[in-house]
C-alpha positions in Angstrom: -134.2 -137.0 -120.1 -130.9 -136.4 -118.1 -129.1 -134.0 -120.5 -125.7 -134.2 -118.7 -126.1 -138.4 -119.0 -126.9 -138.3 -122.6 -124.0 -135.8 -123.6 -121.1 -138.3 -122.4 -119.7 -140.6 -125.0 -119.9 -144.1 -124.2 -123.1 -143.9 -122.4 -125.3 -146.8 -122.9 -128.6 -145.9 -124.3 -131.3 -147.6 -126.2 -132.0 -147.2 -129.6 -135.0 -147.6 -132.2 -133.7 -148.1 -135.7 -135.7 -147.3 -138.9 -137.5 -150.2 -138.7 -138.7 -150.0 -135.5 -136.4 -152.5 -133.7 -135.0 -151.9 -130.2 -131.2 -152.3 -129.8 -129.0 -151.4 -126.7 -126.5 -148.8 -128.0 -123.4 -146.8 -126.9 -123.0 -143.2 -127.4 -120.2 -142.1 -130.2 -120.8 -138.4 -130.6 -123.0 -135.9 -129.0 -124.0 -133.0 -131.4 -125.5 -130.9 -128.7 -129.1 -130.9 -127.3 -130.5 -134.2 -127.6 -128.9 -135.5 -130.8 -126.4 -138.2 -130.8 -124.4 -140.7 -132.9 -125.1 -144.2 -131.6 -123.4 -147.6 -132.5 -125.3 -150.9 -131.8 -125.1 -154.5 -132.5 -126.8 -155.8 -136.0 -130.2 -157.6 -135.0 -129.4 -159.5 -138.1 -127.8 -162.7 -136.8 -126.2 -163.5 -140.0 -124.1 -160.6 -140.0 -121.0 -161.9 -138.4 -117.2 -161.6 -139.4 -114.0 -162.5 -137.4 -114.8 -159.9 -134.6 -118.5 -161.3 -133.9 -121.7 -159.8 -134.7 -121.5 -156.8 -136.7 -122.1 -153.3 -135.8 -124.4 -150.6 -137.2 -124.6 -147.1 -136.4 -127.1 -144.1 -136.7 -125.9 -140.9 -136.9 -127.7 -137.6 -136.0 -130.3 -139.6 -134.0 -133.1 -137.5 -131.7 -134.2 -138.2 -128.5 -137.7 -140.0 -128.2 -139.3 -136.9 -126.9 -137.9 -134.9 -129.7 -139.6 -136.7 -132.5 -142.6 -137.8 -133.9 -140.8 -140.5 -136.2 -141.9 -144.2 -135.6 -138.2 -145.0 -135.3 -134.7 -143.7 -135.7 -134.4 -142.3 -131.9 -132.8 -142.9 -128.7 -133.6 -142.9 -125.3 -132.3 -144.0 -121.7 -132.8 -147.5 -120.1 -135.3 -146.9 -117.6 -137.3 -144.3 -119.4 -141.0 -145.8 -120.4 -140.8 -147.5 -123.8 -143.4 -147.3 -126.4 -145.8 -150.3 -126.8 -144.8 -150.3 -130.6 -141.1 -150.8 -130.0 -139.7 -154.5 -131.1 -136.7 -156.1 -129.8 -134.6 -158.2 -132.0 -137.6 -159.1 -134.3 -140.1 -159.6 -131.1 -142.6 -157.0 -129.8 -141.4 -155.3 -126.3 -144.1 -154.5 -123.8 
C-alpha cells in the first residue's frame, strides 16, 4: 500500500462494501493511517435520479491489509484482489 497515494482526496480506489461487492471509488476524506471515507456508484441499477446512478458512501473504511472483515475495506487498483470479491453481483477472479 502506497501511504502517500491513499492520503489524497480524489484518489481512485477499489472498495468492497458490506455485502462483498466490489466498486470503483474516490477518496473523499483521509482520517490518517489507512482509514478513509469513500464515495462510489450504487451497484443497484434501479437507484437512479435526475443526475444518473446514485452515489453511496462508506466512512471510516480500512485498507484490506488492516482488517479481517469480509467487506467494508478499500485497496488501490493494481493490488492483488481476494478471490471472494464480487463485482456488481458477479464473482471477480
